[in-house]
C-alpha positions as CSV (number, residue, x, y, z in Angstrom):
1,X,137.5,151.0,126.4
2,X,139.6,151.8,129.4
3,X,140.1,155.5,130.0
4,X,143.8,155.7,130.8
5,X,143.5,159.2,132.3
6,X,140.9,157.9,134.8
7,X,143.2,155.0,135.6
8,X,146.1,157.4,136.2
9,X,143.9,159.5,138.5
10,X,142.8,156.5,140.6
11,X,145.7,154.1,140.1
12,X,146.6,154.0,143.8
13,X,143.0,153.0,144.9
14,X,142.6,150.6,141.9
15,X,146.0,149.0,142.7
16,X,145.0,148.6,146.3
17,X,141.6,147.0,145.5
18,X,143.0,144.8,142.8
19,X,145.9,143.8,145.0
20,X,143.6,143.0,147.9
21,X,141.5,140.7,145.7
22,X,144.6,139.0,144.3
23,X,146.2,138.4,147.7
24,X,143.0,137.1,149.2
25,X,142.6,134.8,146.1
26,X,146.2,133.5,146.3
27,X,145.8,132.7,150.0
28,X,142.6,130.7,149.2
29,X,144.4,128.9,146.3
30,X,147.3,128.2,148.5
31,X,145.0,126.7,151.1
32,X,143.0,124.7,148.5
33,X,146.3,123.1,147.3
34,X,147.8,122.4,150.7
35,X,150.4,125.1,150.4
36,X,151.5,124.1,146.9
37,X,150.9,127.1,144.6
38,X,153.1,125.4,141.9
39,X,150.6,122.6,141.7
40,X,147.8,125.1,141.3
41,X,149.6,126.8,138.4
42,X,150.2,123.5,136.7
43,X,146.6,122.4,137.0
44,X,145.4,125.9,135.8
45,X,147.7,125.8,132.8
46,X,146.6,122.3,131.8
47,X,142.9,123.1,132.3
48,X,143.1,126.4,130.3
49,X,145.0,124.8,127.5
50,X,142.6,121.9,127.3
51,X,139.5,124.1,127.2
52,X,140.7,127.1,125.2
53,X,139.9,125.7,121.7
54,X,136.5,124.4,122.8
55,X,135.6,127.8,124.3
56,X,137.0,129.9,121.4
57,X,135.6,127.8,118.6
58,X,132.3,126.4,120.0
59,X,131.1,127.5,123.4
60,X,131.5,131.3,122.8
61,X,129.3,130.9,119.7
62,X,126.7,128.5,121.2
63,X,123.3,129.7,122.2
64,X,123.5,127.2,125.1
65,X,126.7,128.7,126.6
66,X,129.7,127.0,128.1
67,X,128.0,125.9,131.4
68,X,125.3,124.0,129.6
69,X,127.7,122.4,127.2
70,X,130.2,121.3,129.9
71,X,127.4,120.0,132.1
72,X,126.3,117.8,129.2
73,X,130.0,116.8,128.7
74,X,129.7,118.1,125.1
75,X,133.2,119.5,125.5
76,X,135.1,116.2,126.1
77,X,135.7,115.5,122.4
78,X,137.1,119.0,121.9
79,X,139.6,119.2,124.7
80,X,143.1,119.7,123.4
81,X,145.6,117.7,125.5
82,X,149.0,119.1,126.5
83,X,152.1,117.6,128.0
84,X,154.6,118.2,130.8
85,X,157.1,119.8,128.3
86,X,154.5,122.4,127.1
87,X,153.5,123.2,130.7
88,X,157.1,123.7,131.6
89,X,157.8,125.8,128.6
90,X,154.8,128.1,129.2
91,X,155.4,128.6,132.9
92,X,159.1,128.4,133.4
93,X,158.6,125.7,136.0
94,X,161.4,123.0,135.6
95,X,160.1,120.0,133.7
96,X,160.9,117.6,136.6
97,X,158.9,119.8,139.0
98,X,156.0,119.8,136.5
99,X,156.1,116.0,136.3
100,X,156.0,115.7,140.1
101,X,153.1,118.1,140.3
102,X,151.3,116.2,137.5
103,X,151.8,112.9,139.4
104,X,150.1,114.5,142.5
105,X,147.3,116.0,140.4
106,X,146.7,112.6,138.8
107,X,146.6,111.0,142.3
108,X,144.0,113.6,143.3
109,X,141.9,112.7,140.2
110,X,142.1,116.3,138.8
111,X,144.3,115.3,135.8
112,X,144.1,112.3,133.6
113,X,146.9,110.9,131.5
114,X,146.0,109.8,128.1
115,X,148.6,107.6,126.4
116,X,152.1,108.2,127.5
117,X,152.2,112.0,127.9
118,X,148.9,113.6,127.1
119,X,147.2,115.4,129.9
120,X,143.5,116.3,130.3
121,X,141.7,118.0,133.2
122,X,138.9,115.8,134.6
123,X,135.3,116.5,135.5
124,X,136.3,115.8,139.2
125,X,138.2,119.1,139.1
126,X,135.1,121.0,138.2
127,X,133.1,119.2,140.9
128,X,135.8,119.7,143.6
129,X,136.3,123.4,142.8
130,X,132.7,124.4,142.2
131,X,132.2,126.1,145.5
132,X,135.7,127.6,145.4
133,X,135.0,129.0,142.0
134,X,131.6,130.5,143.0
135,X,133.2,132.2,146.0
136,X,136.1,133.5,143.8
137,X,133.5,134.9,141.3
138,X,131.6,136.6,144.1
139,X,134.9,138.2,145.4
140,X,135.9,139.2,141.9
141,X,132.5,140.8,141.3
142,X,132.8,142.7,144.6
143,X,136.3,144.0,143.6
144,X,135.2,144.9,140.1
145,X,132.1,146.7,141.4
146,X,134.4,148.9,143.5
147,X,137.0,149.5,140.7
148,X,134.8,150.1,137.6
149,X,133.1,153.2,138.9
150,X,136.5,154.7,139.5
151,X,137.4,154.1,135.9
152,X,134.1,155.1,134.3
153,X,134.3,157.9,131.7
154,X,133.3,161.3,133.0
155,X,129.9,162.6,132.0
156,X,130.1,165.3,129.3
157,X,130.6,168.7,130.9
158,X,131.9,167.2,134.1
159,X,135.2,168.9,133.6
160,X,133.6,172.3,133.3
161,X,132.6,172.2,136.9
162,X,136.2,171.6,138.0
163,X,137.5,174.8,136.4
């Protein structure tokens, strides 16, 4: 559990470290999407919506883990499609903008339309972003390894030395 007192004591440093990670990440996302952060948000919302049920109901309980199941394409039958209307409603991005971004994402091969309006993330997305994701995780781990010690509970008796 997060020690809110420790967070208050170190909020400026934690805010700086978290902000640095987030800005660097957003810059990388912006570059990966050719300057189109809105398309990145649309893709992310679709992918998260698609995979959430599979992860929550199956992968999180599997001894194989998400990576092994996805590598075997065991997740495909459990993906929950969404549509442009639900993406617009959840993000606040106008529906017509969402539709234009979806058309671009389909063209890139990252989203697949099923039927008239159902949207699914493709395995090409995972392949195209594998290196990006690994680097993002490394950067996240670096930021977390700097933040977590600041927030760790004090050892018993540590306050006695401060008095």
